[in-house]
C-alpha positions as a printed NumPy array, in Angstrom:
array([[ 23.752, -17.477, 182.369],
       [ 22.683, -19.723, 179.5  ],
       [ 23.133, -22.799, 181.728],
       [ 20.71 , -21.558, 184.404],
       [ 17.354, -23.285, 183.887],
       [ 15.235, -20.169, 184.61 ],
       [ 16.062, -16.482, 184.985],
       [ 13.615, -14.103, 186.641],
       [ 13.993, -10.352, 186.137],
       [ 11.793,  -8.824, 188.816],
       [ 10.589,  -5.2  , 188.669],
       [ 12.116,  -4.54 , 185.245],
       [ 12.177,  -0.828, 184.482],
       [ 12.484,   0.597, 187.989],
       [ 16.03 ,   1.909, 187.523],
       [ 17.721,   3.327, 184.42 ],
       [ 20.031,   0.91 , 182.605],
       [ 23.459,   2.111, 181.548],
       [ 25.014,   1.077, 178.23 ],
       [ 26.882,  -1.872, 179.759],
       [ 23.712,  -3.253, 181.397],
       [ 21.753,  -2.934, 178.15 ],
       [ 24.441,  -4.824, 176.245],
       [ 24.57 ,  -7.492, 178.977],
       [ 20.776,  -7.869, 178.8  ],
       [ 20.926,  -8.243, 175.022],
       [ 23.701, -10.846, 175.303],
       [ 21.775, -12.806, 177.933],
       [ 18.636, -12.753, 175.781],
       [ 20.631, -13.824, 172.736],
       [ 22.268, -16.71 , 174.613],
       [ 18.943, -17.98 , 175.934],
       [ 16.707, -17.279, 172.927],
       [ 14.519, -20.303, 172.144],
       [ 16.55 , -22.422, 174.591],
       [ 15.725, -21.512, 178.191],
       [ 12.88 , -19.548, 179.79 ],
       [ 12.877, -16.141, 181.415],
       [ 10.207, -14.485, 183.494],
       [ 10.102, -10.706, 183.561],
       [  7.884,  -8.766, 185.925],
       [  7.367,  -5.043, 185.614],
       [  5.076,  -2.291, 186.707],
       [  6.133,  -0.427, 183.569],
       [  3.703,  -1.221, 180.738],
       [  5.322,  -3.237, 177.932],
       [  4.353,  -0.468, 175.505],
       [  6.855,   1.79 , 177.318],
       [  9.77 ,  -0.661, 177.437],
       [ 11.209,   0.521, 174.095],
       [ 11.251,   4.106, 175.327],
       [ 12.741,   2.998, 178.668],
       [ 15.586,   1.196, 176.891],
       [ 16.381,   4.383, 175.002],
       [ 18.653,   3.8  , 172.033],
       [ 16.352,   2.73 , 169.171],
       [ 18.623,   0.132, 167.542],
       [ 19.531,  -1.563, 170.812],
       [ 15.937,  -1.302, 172.069],
       [ 14.691,  -2.934, 168.836],
       [ 17.107,  -5.847, 169.269],
       [ 16.211,  -6.355, 172.932],
       [ 12.456,  -6.062, 172.359],
       [ 12.607,  -8.435, 169.395],
       [ 14.161, -11.135, 171.566],
       [ 11.892, -10.405, 174.521],
       [  8.631, -10.525, 172.605],
       [  9.216, -13.069, 169.813],
       [  7.95 , -16.148, 171.691],
       [  6.611, -14.433, 174.788],
       [  3.504, -15.247, 176.752],
       [  2.153, -12.028, 178.267],
       [  0.052, -11.994, 181.389],
       [ -1.257,  -8.586, 182.362],
       [ -2.629,  -8.371, 185.857],
       [ -5.332,  -5.888, 186.637],
       [ -6.907,  -4.683, 189.814],
       [ -5.655,  -3.576, 193.165],
       [ -2.332,  -4.623, 194.585],
       [ -2.53 ,  -7.617, 196.898],
       [ -0.115,  -5.784, 199.196],
       [ -2.606,  -2.947, 199.546],
       [ -5.396,  -5.423, 200.205],
       [ -3.34 ,  -7.227, 202.873],
       [ -2.667,  -3.904, 204.6  ],
       [ -6.393,  -3.165, 204.795],
       [ -7.1  ,  -6.578, 206.343],
       [ -4.61 ,  -6.076, 209.212]])
């Protein structure tokens, strides 16, 4: 995964992560930290990601790597999908 030029995690937080997935996420973040970009999209507010990840120590490590050099873009307003449906 560290050789891939860009990783996109779409809809982060929709499904619970088991222990193995959390450790894999941490390893991927560690391998790519300050080397290669990642884009993460989520409908779950960032403030709730720590709680979503569960285990405090593991959540701290993951959030530290996710947020250290992050650029956050928070979109506001109605969903474009909803708007498209109204135009049909």
